[in-house]
N, C-alpha and C positions, 0 to 999 in steps of 0.2 A: 504493500499500498503505499504510495506518495506521502510523504510530507506536508501537512497543511501548510500552504504559503498563502501572502496576502491575494485575496480575488481583487479581480480586475477585468475589464472588459479589454479582451485582445487588442493589441497595438493593431491599428488600423495598416493599412498600406496605402502607399501613392497608386494612381492608376499609370500605366505601363507608360512610362516617361522616355524622352527622346534625350533628355539630359538627366545628369545625375551628381549630387553635390562630392565633390572628390575631397577629401581632407587631404591627403597624400598617396604618391603610387611611387613603388619603388621595387628596384628588384634585390634579392637576396638571397638568403638560405633558409629554408623553415626551420623554424627552432623547436617549434612544440610536434606531440602529438603523434598520429601513425605515419607522416611524411616528413619526419624530422631527418634534417640533413640533405633534403634535395632542392634544387634551387627554383626560386618560385620568383613570380612576379606579384605583389601585392597591391592590393586597389583599395584603400580606405576608405569606406564612404561615410558621410558626415548623418547626423541624426541616432540620437535613442534616448530612450523615456524609462531605462530598466534601473538606472540610480545607484549603482556598487559603490560604495564609498571608497572602494580601494584602487577603483579604476586608475591604468596609468595614461590612459589618453583622454580624459574629462573633456578636453575640447573639441573633442567629435560628435559632442550629445548636442550640439545648435546645428542643424544641417544648413541653415539659413547663413551661418558663419563662413562656409565653404564655397567656392567657386563651382558652377556648373559645367560640368562639361559634357559632350555630345559623345555618344557612343563608339562613334567612329573614332574620336579624340583619344578615347582611354584605350582601344583596342590599339590603335596606331603607339600607341606609349609602349605599350606590352610587347609589340613587335619589335621593337627596339631592340629585344634581349633574344639569346638563343634557347632560355629554357621556355618550356611551354606546360609549366601548370601556374595558373592563374588561381590566388588566394582571394577571394573577396571577405572583407572584415570589417569592423567599424570602431565604435559604434555598433549599432542595431543594423545590419545591412538589410533584413529582409523586411523593414520600413517601407522599402521602395521596389516595386515590382522589378524583377531582376531577369525576366524573358528575354527582352530585348539585347540586355548586356551579354548573357550567358550563350544566346546564340549565335551572335556576333563573334563570341570567344571560341567557340566551337568550330564553327565555321574558318575561322584562320587556324585551328590546329591545337588550341590548348586543351588541356584538362581544366575542369570549373571545380575547384574547391569552395568551400565556406564554410567560417565558424560562425554561427547564431544563437543566442539563447532561446531558441523556439516561442519565442513570446506572441508572436505576429499572428494574425489570423489565417495567413496561408504561407507556403512555401513555394513560392514563385523562383521560375528558373529551370534552366537544365544541368543538373548535378553529377558530376562524377563522385564527389566524396563530400559527404555533409558532417562537419564535427558541430556537434550538438553541445553546446558550454551552458547548462541551464545555472541560474544564479538563484539565491533565496529571495531577492528584493521583489521579484515578480514571477508569477507563475507561468509554467510555458504551456502552448497550446498543445494537447495530446497528438495533434495532428503529425507533430513532428518527430514521435517516437520510432513509428515503422521504417521512418526514412532515414533515421541515423546510422552510419556507419561509426561514428566514433563518439563516445561519450567521454569528454572531459571536464571535470570538476575541480573546481578552484578551492584549494583547503588552507581556510584561514584559520580556523579553529577547529579542534576536537568534534564538533558536534558536525563538520562537514563531512566527516566519513560516514555516519547514517544517511546524511543527506543524498551522496552520492549513492549509495546503495537504494534507496528508496527508488529509483527510475530503471535498475537492472529489468526487476519482472516486466514492464513495459514494452522493450528493445527487443530486438532482433537477436536471436542466440550469436550471430554472428558480427555482432557489432564490438568494437574495440573500445575497450577500459581503459580511461588513464586517469590519475590522480595528479594535479600538479601543485605545490606550493606557490600561494601568494608570494609575489617576489621578497617584499619587505619581513616578511616572516618566516623564509626558507631557515633562518639559521635554529628554529625552533620547531617548525612542522616537518621538513625534508627527514628527522630521525624519525618520528612519528610516522611519516609515510613509508619509508622503508620498512619498519615493524610490519605497518598494515599488511602490506604487499607480500611482505615475506608469511604472514598468515592465510591471505586471502590473495593465492596466485592467479586467480584468472583478470586482478587488476594488475596494470603496468606503470611505470612512472614516466611524469612526463617531465621535462626539466627544460627551464627556457635558455637552452643550448646557445641560442644568439645573444643572449646577456653575459654569457661568461666568455663568449667568442669576441664580445665588443664588435657587433654589427648591428644594422638597422632590423 
């Protein structure tokens, strides 16, 4: 049974746009989760109403604070680099209809990955990989559960282990399970995560390896 969270109306999504608010886009190495170590082009979209107090990109929350770029321009930027994995993140990227963006990226030869909290009304877009990263601050829409390829839960305190486990029964059996320490709490929480994974080997540890490598 899922732990009780704040009740809410599912976050609405924008109608299929021809432009999207892009906070930043950059080519780097995926540092987290199931694709750690792979070259990836990150597209960080503006807009989020989940409100994680420990979020390290709070400047992404206001969609209006970021320039809107056309789908063609976003894809053209990705094509400047040899890697063909695009990661759409935020903010909460599913606040926008991502159908046009993912179709254009896949047509250009990219595999499309997303990281989402799952709080929105629908999972728009065509995805090769969905990382579901739920947050305690807003309840996910159950529509995300059967679509998730990866569950990645941020461990900020000890109660987050039970929060992580609460989602497992609703997920596909082949969904990969990751626990990741919130960066500022790593000294305290990583040893606990190590012990937990040793006792519950269905889980894996996700490290923010890009921070250890000092890359974006």
